[in-house]
C-alpha positions as CSV (number, residue, x, y, z in Angstrom):
1,M,99.2,78.8,89.8
2,T,100.2,77.7,86.2
3,R,101.8,78.8,83.6
4,E,98.8,77.3,81.2
5,Q,95.4,79.0,83.3
6,H,97.6,82.4,83.4
7,P,100.0,82.8,80.7
8,L,101.2,86.7,80.9
9,L,100.6,86.7,85.0
10,Y,103.2,83.0,85.2
11,R,105.3,85.2,82.5
12,V,106.0,88.6,84.5
13,L,106.2,86.7,87.8
14,H,109.2,84.7,87.0
15,E,110.9,87.6,84.1
16,W,110.5,90.0,88.5
17,E,112.3,86.2,89.5
18,L,115.1,86.3,87.2
19,E,115.8,90.2,87.3
20,T,115.3,90.1,91.5
21,G,116.4,86.9,92.2
22,C,112.7,87.1,94.9
23,P,110.4,84.2,94.1
24,M,107.3,86.8,95.1
25,L,105.5,90.4,94.6
26,L,104.0,91.5,96.6
27,N,100.8,93.8,95.2
28,T,98.8,97.0,97.8
29,S,97.7,100.0,98.9
30,L,97.8,102.1,101.6
31,N,94.1,102.6,102.7
32,S,92.2,101.5,104.8
33,R,88.4,99.7,104.3
34,G,86.5,100.9,103.1
35,E,88.9,104.1,102.6
36,P,89.6,106.2,98.6
37,L,93.8,104.3,98.0
38,V,96.0,106.8,99.2
39,N,97.9,110.2,97.2
40,S,98.5,112.9,98.7
41,W,100.1,113.2,101.7
42,E,97.8,115.1,103.8
43,H,95.8,111.4,103.6
44,A,99.2,110.1,103.8
45,S,99.2,112.3,107.3
46,A,95.6,111.7,108.3
47,F,95.6,107.4,107.4
48,G,98.5,107.6,109.9
49,R,96.9,109.1,112.6
50,R,94.0,107.1,111.9
51,E,95.6,103.5,112.9
52,G,98.2,104.8,114.9
53,I,101.6,104.6,111.4
54,E,104.4,107.1,112.1
55,V,104.5,107.6,108.3
56,L,107.1,109.3,106.7
């Protein structure tokens, strides 16, 4: 990606790197494929049981 291709995204990522020292930003969500995003403790617990992941 270049500044010319995506000026706003380039600026956000550049500012992120200046602020944190990290040249990457990872955007992720907590959900399984085909499932809605986890947005409550009950959903998180069910996700953990289903996926075999400890959710604290």
